[in-house]
C-alpha positions as a Markdown table, in Angstrom:
| # | Residue | x | y | z |
|---|---|---|---|---|
| 1 | Unk | -0.2 | 0.0 | -0.1 |
| 2 | Unk | 1.1 | 3.7 | -0.5 |
| 3 | Unk | 0.6 | 6.4 | 1.6 |
| 4 | Unk | -0.8 | 9.8 | -0.1 |
| 5 | Unk | -0.7 | 13.4 | 1.1 |
| 6 | Unk | -3.1 | 15.2 | -0.6 |
| 7 | Unk | -5.3 | 18.7 | -0.4 |
| 8 | Unk | -8.7 | 18.1 | -0.3 |
| 9 | Unk | -11.1 | 21.6 | 0.4 |
| 10 | Unk | -8.6 | 23.4 | 1.3 |
| 11 | Unk | -6.9 | 21.0 | 3.9 |
| 12 | Unk | -4.1 | 18.9 | 4.2 |
| 13 | Unk | -5.3 | 15.0 | 4.1 |
| 14 | Unk | -3.3 | 11.5 | 4.0 |
| 15 | Unk | -4.7 | 8.4 | 2.8 |
| 16 | Unk | -3.7 | 5.0 | 2.0 |
| 17 | Unk | -4.3 | 3.3 | -1.8 |
| 18 | Unk | -3.8 | 0.0 | -2.9 |
| 19 | Unk | -1.6 | -1.1 | -6.2 |
| 20 | Unk | -4.6 | -0.5 | -8.1 |
| 21 | Unk | -4.8 | 3.1 | -6.9 |
| 22 | Unk | -8.2 | 2.3 | -5.1 |
| 23 | Unk | -8.6 | 4.2 | -1.6 |
| 24 | Unk | -8.5 | 1.5 | 1.3 |
| 25 | Unk | -8.7 | 4.1 | 4.3 |
| 26 | Unk | -10.2 | 7.1 | 5.5 |
| 27 | Unk | -9.2 | 10.3 | 4.8 |
| 28 | Unk | -6.8 | 11.6 | 8.0 |
| 29 | Unk | -5.9 | 15.0 | 9.1 |
| 30 | Unk | -2.2 | 13.7 | 10.3 |
| 31 | Unk | 0.9 | 11.6 | 9.5 |
| 32 | Unk | 0.4 | 10.1 | 13.0 |
| 33 | Unk | -3.0 | 9.1 | 12.3 |
| 34 | Unk | -2.4 | 7.9 | 8.9 |
| 35 | Unk | 0.7 | 5.7 | 10.3 |
| 36 | Unk | -1.8 | 4.4 | 13.3 |
| 37 | Unk | -4.8 | 3.3 | 10.6 |
| 38 | Unk | -2.1 | 1.4 | 8.8 |
| 39 | Unk | -0.7 | -0.2 | 11.4 |
| 40 | Unk | -3.7 | -1.4 | 13.2 |
| 41 | Unk | -4.8 | -2.7 | 9.4 |
| 42 | Unk | -1.5 | -4.5 | 8.8 |
| 43 | Unk | -2.3 | -6.8 | 12.2 |
| 44 | Unk | -6.1 | -7.2 | 11.7 |
| 45 | Unk | -5.1 | -8.7 | 8.3 |
| 46 | Unk | -2.5 | -10.8 | 10.4 |
| 47 | Unk | -3.7 | -14.4 | 10.5 |
| 48 | Unk | -0.9 | -16.1 | 12.3 |
| 49 | Unk | -0.3 | -16.6 | 16.1 |
| 50 | Unk | 0.2 | -13.4 | 17.5 |
| 51 | Unk | 3.3 | -12.8 | 20.2 |
| 52 | Unk | 3.1 | -9.1 | 20.3 |
| 53 | Unk | 0.3 | -7.4 | 22.7 |
| 54 | Unk | 0.7 | -3.8 | 21.1 |
| 55 | Unk | 0.8 | -2.7 | 17.6 |
| 56 | Unk | 3.2 | 0.1 | 18.5 |
| 57 | Unk | 6.7 | -1.1 | 18.1 |
| 58 | Unk | 9.3 | -0.1 | 21.0 |
| 59 | Unk | 11.5 | 1.2 | 18.6 |
| 60 | Unk | 9.4 | 3.5 | 17.1 |
| 61 | Unk | 10.6 | 6.3 | 20.0 |
| 62 | Unk | 13.9 | 7.1 | 17.8 |
| 63 | Unk | 15.9 | 8.5 | 21.3 |
| 64 | Unk | 15.0 | 5.5 | 23.3 |
| 65 | Unk | 16.1 | 3.5 | 20.1 |
| 66 | Unk | 19.8 | 5.3 | 20.2 |
| 67 | Unk | 19.9 | 4.9 | 24.0 |
| 68 | Unk | 19.5 | 1.3 | 24.2 |
| 69 | Unk | 22.0 | 0.7 | 21.0 |
| 70 | Unk | 24.7 | 2.7 | 22.5 |
| 71 | Unk | 24.1 | 1.3 | 25.9 |
| 72 | Unk | 24.0 | -2.3 | 24.6 |
| 73 | Unk | 27.1 | -3.7 | 22.8 |
| 74 | Unk | 25.2 | -7.1 | 22.0 |
| 75 | Unk | 22.4 | -4.6 | 20.2 |
| 76 | Unk | 20.1 | -5.8 | 17.4 |
| 77 | Unk | 21.9 | -5.7 | 14.0 |
| 78 | Unk | 18.3 | -4.9 | 12.6 |
| 79 | Unk | 17.3 | -1.6 | 14.2 |
| 80 | Unk | 14.1 | -1.2 | 12.5 |
| 81 | Unk | 12.9 | -4.3 | 13.3 |
| 82 | Unk | 11.8 | -7.3 | 11.3 |
| 83 | Unk | 8.0 | -6.8 | 10.4 |
| 84 | Unk | 7.1 | -4.3 | 7.9 |
| 85 | Unk | 5.1 | -2.4 | 10.3 |
| 86 | Unk | 8.5 | -1.9 | 12.3 |
| 87 | Unk | 9.9 | 0.4 | 9.6 |
| 88 | Unk | 9.0 | 4.2 | 9.3 |
| 89 | Unk | 6.2 | 5.0 | 7.2 |
| 90 | Unk | 6.7 | 7.9 | 4.7 |
| 91 | Unk | 4.5 | 9.4 | 2.0 |
| 92 | Unk | 4.6 | 7.7 | -1.5 |
| 93 | Unk | 2.8 | 10.3 | -3.4 |
| 94 | Unk | 2.8 | 14.2 | -2.1 |
| 95 | Unk | 0.1 | 15.7 | -4.2 |
| 96 | Unk | -0.3 | 19.0 | -2.5 |
| 97 | Unk | 1.9 | 21.1 | -4.7 |
| 98 | Unk | 0.0 | 19.9 | -7.3 |
| 99 | Unk | -3.3 | 20.8 | -6.2 |
| 100 | Unk | -2.2 | 24.5 | -4.9 |
| 101 | Unk | -1.0 | 24.7 | -8.6 |
| 102 | Unk | -4.2 | 23.4 | -10.1 |
| 103 | Unk | -6.2 | 26.1 | -7.5 |
| 104 | Unk | -3.8 | 28.7 | -8.6 |
| 105 | Unk | -3.5 | 27.8 | -12.5 |
| 106 | Unk | 0.0 | 27.9 | -12.5 |
């Protein structure tokens, strides 16, 4: 899935689309809400046995992760985690500038 940042009715929104371009999530107002929606979506669709009690990964706190890595000489070689949901989310398609140009006629 891909994260889209768009301008809708004068406000910035985020939403997820699938490989075919179909919208999969509601429009949300912040990047954090979009990330939360995606993580919950991914956890809900997983059918195997779940050992994690929380969708929030402990490595998501960058400062804590750095502190742990510096204090532990046996720190993990996979700092971002093994799961797809452990890796930082990034905006794939930023349509805001395009929408602004369309509005201003530039």
